[in-house]
N, C-alpha and C positions, 0 to 999 in steps of 0.2 A: 484138654477139658471139653466136655460135651455140654452143649447148651441145655438140652432137655434131659432130665434125670427121672427115671420111673421110681415111684414109691412102692417098694416091696415090703419094707419092714419099718415099723415105728416103735419108738420107746416113749411111753406116756407115763409121767409121774407128776401129779398136780396136787397142790393144796386146795386151790379153789376149783371145785368140781362143777361149777356152773356150765351147762351145755356139754359136759363130758360124754355122757352116754350117747347122745345124738351124734356127736362128732365121731366117736369111736365106732359106732355102728355104721356110719357112712363110710369110714375108712375100710372097715371089714367087708362091706358090700362091694368095695372096689378091689378086693383081693389082697389088702394090706395085712400082714401078720402083726399082731399086737404083743409087745413086751411091756411089762409094767412092774410096779413095786407096791408093797404094803397095802395101804388103804385104797389106792387107785385100782390095783388088781382086784381087790375084794369087790369094789363097786362095779367093775366091769363084769365080773363073774355073776354077781347077783342080778345083773341086767341080761344075763343069758349069752354073753359074748365069750368067745374063746380067747384066752389070754395066757401067755407064757410068763412065769415069774422070772425076774432078773436073777434071783438067787439060783434058779435052775440053770440058767445060762452060765453064770460065773462059777458055779460049784461051791459058793460060799453063802451061808445064811445071812440075812440081815442081823446085825449085832450092835451091841453098845447102844441100846435104846433107839435103833434106827440111824445112828450117826454114821454107820458104815454099811453101805448097801450098793451104791453105784460107783464107788471109787475103786475101780478094778480095770486091768488092761483089756479084758474082754469087752467092756462097755466103751472105754475111751478109744480102744483100737478100732472098734466099729464106727465110731464117730469121726476119728481123725485120719483114717487110712485114705490115701490118694488112690482113687480107683484106676487111674491111668499110669500108676507107678508100679512096675513089675515087682520090684523088691518089696514094696509095701504089701502087695497082694500075696506074694509068696510067704511072707511072715504071717499074714493073717491065716492062710491055709495051714501053715505048719502048727499054729497054736489054736486052731479051731475058733477063730474070731469071725463072726458073721457081721456083715455090713448093716449099719443102721442109717436109713435114708431120711427119716423124719424124727425129730426130737420135739416132744411137746412137754414143756415144763413151766409151771409157775411156782414161785418160791414160797418158802415158809412165810407166814404173815407177820413179818417183823414189824413193819410200820404200824399195823393194826394193833399189835401187842403193846407197843410203846404208847399209842394213842389211848389205850384203855387204862394206862397207869400201872402196868404190871411192874413187879419188883425186878431188881437187877438180874437175878438168876433166871427168871422166866424169860426175860428179854434175851439173855445169852442163849438159852435153849432154842429160841426162835430165829437164830441166825443160821440160814441155810448154807451148807458147804458143798454138798454133792451137786445140788441144782446149778449154782453158778459155774461150777467146774465143767459140767456137761454142756451148759449153754455156751460157754466160751469156746469149748472144743468144737461143737457143731458150727458155731458162727465162723470160727477160723476156717473151717473146711466147707464153707458155703458153696464152693465149686461143685460139691457133690451132695451136700446135706441141707435139708430144709429145717429151719428151727422156728418154733412157735412159742412165745412167752405170754401172749395176751389172749384171753378168751375171745375178744372181738375179732381176732384173725382166723378163727375156725372156718367161718363162711368163706373167707378169701382163699384159704387153702383148697377147699372143696371146689370152688369156682375155677381155680387154676387147674386142678386135675381134670375137671370136666372140659375145659377149653383146650386142653393139650394132651388128650388121649392118655390120661393117667400119669402125666409127667409134670414137673415144674421147670420153668425157664430160669436161666441164670439170673436175669434181672430181678425176678421175683425172689430168688434165694438171697440175692444181695440186699434187697430191701428188708427182708426178714432178719438177716444178720445184723443190719444196722439197728433195727428196733431192739433186738436182743442185747446187743452191747450197751445200748442206752439204758435198758432195764437193769442190767447188772451194775452199771455205773451208778444209777440212782439208788439202787439197793445198798451198795457200799457207802454211798454218801450219807444215807440215812443212818446206817450203823455207826459210821465214824462221828457224825454229828451228835448222835445220842450218847455215845461213849464219852466224847469230850465233855458234854454237859454232866454226865453221871460222875465223872472223876474231877469235875471242877476246873477243867482246862479251858480258860476263857479265850486264849489265842493259840489254837493248835498249829503245829508246824505247817500242815496242809489243810485246806478247807475246800469242800465241794458243795455246790448247790445243784438241785435238780428240779425238774418240773415235768408235768404231763400236759400235752397239748390240749387246750380247751377249745380253741377255735383259731383258724387262720383269719387274719384281719385284712381288709381291703388295702390298707396302707398304714403307715405309722403316723408320726406327728404331722407329716406332710405327704402329699401324694407320691412323691418320688422315692419314699422310704418303704421297704417291705416290713411286715410286722406280723406277730402272732401273740396270742395270749396263752400263758401256761399256768397251771395250778400247781401249788407246792404240796398239796395234800394235808395242810394244817387244819382245814375245816374251820378256820376263824370266820365267823359270820361276816359277810360282806359281798362284794360284787362277784367274787369267785364261787361262792356257794349259793348265790341268789337264784330264785326262779324268775324268769322273764315272762311276763304275762302278755305283752303285746309290743308292737313296734319293730322296726328293722334292727339288724345286728348292731351291737355296740361297736363304736370305733375305738381306736387306740386312745384318743383324747377323752372320749366318754368314760372309758374304764378308769383312766387315771383320775379324772375329776370326780367320778362317782365314789371311788375309794376315799379320796380326800374328804368328801362331804360326809360320808357315813362314819369315818373315823372321828371326825369332829363332833358330830351330833351325839355319838356314843359317849362323849365325855359327860353328858347331862343325864342323870339318873331319871328314868321315866316315873319313878315313884315320887319324885319331887315336881312333876308336872311336865306337860308337853314341851318339846323344844324342836326348832326347825333351823336348818342351816342351808343357805343358798350359796353355791360355789360357782365361780367362773375362772377358768384357767388355773385351777388348783388353789385359788385363794378365795376365802369367804367374802362375799359382798353383802351379806346380811345374816345375822344369827340372833335368835330371840327365844325367850320363853313366853308362855301365855297360859291363861286359864284353860284354854282349849287349843287344839292343834291349829285350827283356822286362825285364831288370834295370834298364835306364835308365828304362823306363816306371814300374815299381813304385817306384823311388826318387823319381821326380818326383811320382807320385801320393801318396806318403807325406809330402809337404810340406804339403798342404792337401786332404785327401780331400773335405771338405764342398764347397769351391769347385769341385773337379774334376767334380762331378756336372753333366752337361749341358754340358760344356766342349768345347773343340777340342783335338785331339791332333795334334802334328806330329812327324815323325821325319826325321832326316838320312840315313837309310839305308832299305833295302828292308824293308817290313813283312812279317814272317814269321808263321807259324801260332801260335807260342807267344805272341807279342805280341798278335796279334789276339784270342786267347782271353782274355788278361788284360784287354784293353780292353773286351770285351763283358761283363765282370763288373758294370759300372755303365753307366748311360745316358750315351752320348756323342753329341754332335750331328754332328761331322765329324772324319774322320781324313785327313790329307794326308801323303804321303810321295813320294819319287822313284819308287818302284815298290812292287809288292806281289806276293807269290807266289800261285800259283793256289789253294793250300790256304788262305791267309789270306783271299782273296776268297770262297771257299766258306764259311768260318766267318762272315764278315760278312753273307753272303747271307740268313742266318736273321734278321738284324736289319733289318727293312724300313725303319725310320726313320733308320738310320745312313747317312750319306753317306761314301763312300770316294773320294778324289781321288788320282790319281797324276800326276806332273809330268814324269817323264823326267830330272830333274836338279834341282840346287839353284841358287837365285839367288846371284850373287857378292856377298857382303856388303861387299866392299871397293870395288865398282864405283861410279863417280860416277853421279849422276842428279839429277833435279829433283822436288821435291814442292811442292804448292801447296794453299792453304786459302782459302776464301772468307770475306771479312768484309764488313760493310755498306759498299757503295760501291766495292768492289774485291776484290783477292785478294793474299795474301802468297805469295811464291815464295822457295824456298831450295834449296840443294843437299841431296841425301840425306845423312843422318847416317851416313857411312861411316868415321867416326873409329875407330881402333883403337890400343891400346897394347901394347907388348911388355915383357917382363921388364926389358930393358935401358933402357926409357924411364922406369922407376919411380925415384923419389927417396925414399929412406928418411929420415924427418925425426925419428924418435924414438930414444931410447937403445937400446931393444930392437930387434934386427933380426928380421924375420919369417923363419920357417923355410922350407925349400923347399916343404913341403906347404902351408903357409899362403900362400905366393906363388901356388901353383897355384889355391888356392881364391879368393884375392883377384882374380886375373885372370878366373876364372870368374864371380865375383859382379859384377865390373865389366862384363863382356859382357852379362849378364842385365839389369843396371840400365839399360843403354842402351835397353832395350825396355819399361821400366816407366814408367808415368805419374808425372810429378813431383808432389810430392817423392818420390823413390824411395829406399828402403832395402832391400837384399837381403842376407840372411844365407845363407852357404854353408858346408857341411862335407863334406869328402871327395868333392867333385865333384857335389854335389846341393844345391839350395836347401832350407833348413830354416825359412825365414820370409821373407815379403815384405810390405812396407808401401808402399802406392801411393796416389798422387793426393791427398795431404793438403795442407792449407794450411800446416802446420807440419812441419818435418823431424823434430822430436821426436815428434810424433804418429805419423808413419810408422814411426819406430823402435819405438815402444811397440806399435803394431798388429802389426808383424812378430813381436815377442816374444810377444804374446798368442796369435797364431795358432799359434806353435810350442809354447806351453804346452798349448793345446787338443789339438794333434796328439799331443804326448807322452802325454797322458792316454789318448787313443784307442788308442795303441800300447802302453800299459801301462808307460810309462817314468816314472821318478821325477823327472827334471829336464827343463827346457825343451830342445827340440832345438837351440836357439841356443847352448847351453853349449859353449864351446870353438870357436865358429865364427869365420869371417872374414866381414867385412861390407863392402859397397860403398854409397857415397852418390853419387848422380848429380851433385851439386853440393857446393860447400864447406859446412862447418859454420860458421855465423855466430857461434855461441857454444859454450862448453864444455859446455853442458847436453846437447847431442846425444851427445857422447862419453861423458858420465856415464851416459846412458840405455843406450848400447851396452854399457858395462861391466856395468850391472845385468842386461842380457840374457845375459851370459856370453860376449860376444865377446872374442876375444884379438888380432885384427888388423883393421886398417881401411884401406881404399883410398878416396881422395877426390881431387878436383881440386886442392885448395888454392887460395890466392888471396884469402882473407878478410883484412880488416884486423885480425882477431883471431886470425890463425893461431898466433901465439906462445902465446896463452892456450889454444888448442885443443891444441897440441903438449904444453904443460905438463901439461894434464889427462890426456892419453894416457900421458905418462911417469909421472905420479903413480899412475895406475891400472894400470900395467904392460902397456899395449897397445903393439903394434907398429903403426906407421902409415906409409903411403907416399902420396906425391902423384903425380898423373898429369899435371897441367898441362892437362888437357882436361876439358870438361864435357859432360854428356849430358842436358840438359833434354828432356823429351818431353811436350808439352802436348796 
């Protein structure tokens, strides 16, 4: 094997023609012969470049609506022949197979076709066959062949040629081969995932996930862990699609927390008023609605001011100047919103370490989707938790009926609890959280932690009783014993929303009746581990 291989002949067949003409012209100026197919050859000729049709080389015309054009021994022999193998080269000479030193292919736009909502047959037609076959052949033979599958690598190829007297180094070809194999793997993963969904196969025998590098990160959850951020191409509004206006790069923890914050605030329809969520370590420490965004922010902040320091703030509406000023009163890591006014951005500009992200919209909280988590030896896959309940879904199980205002707060608390780590307890009053207990091994402990935080906050606000007094409260799962209800009553709660379904439901309901609480069942659980 030779380290440096000169580029004498290139086969170019691309769907995405961005940068094509400039790249092909640069290759031709370096003496590289150009082979091409169909629309790519036409585009090159129209640009005044000399190009040889693959059909001329193979002796076969493109046929079957272009399905068959490069699947031919003359093409694959030129890509796969080992230049230092005498038998390979003798076979190539005997059958008139010329060597191909550079393959430039990007695939039919299958992912884009699916994203546009095309029908089944159109999606099938946009599954590339010849492209992946050539890419895999060239990648396997990277000892002699350079392969390019991404437009952004055109400049790197030209720089490599200029730095090495018209040749490419083995290390460069290795890197390009790895990129190419990752591309075909991602392509096949997209096809298989789409087909499984199209035919209603919820748990296919094999499942693959893929992503494209968005940025390398300085480290992961801790400085000794390496990390990177990948986009999955779904274009769901959020941290992956957002525009960052200012501030240093997001960290691993920033990205995780920002996603949690934005997914939570998206549960609240902006048509029903502004909402703000403040997140710390993937748990909400304050969520509220308000007549204005700044009112919603201040109400969310007043749930737990201590935890809000250094947190993530998410809005379901445009960030305005008044809200921006309020946010800058304390240190905040990230603010994410669908949009921000020019004045708000100017206010944030003075805070160099604050990152501002705008997304152009909100994710659909009710949309189906897939989430996965790695475990030793495999990974768990499940549908996104898009479960929601409406007022008419609730079943009142106590003697006391909740008031209309309590029902509003119960549904608000239920929505927030969906985004709190289990065991989750969320106290709400007048459309704002007033206490949150998260991630405890005991539901009673979460109940007590939420109350204690509300007491601390009441003291800071100069109030004489815990903020949870008179509140509505949500539990993400059923109460297994009556002690949880008793703890809620001690916190001053007046109404409870929970899934129900415990073998001791009767005891729990009896305790609520004895303590004068209204309680409703949802029949739905929201564990979040």
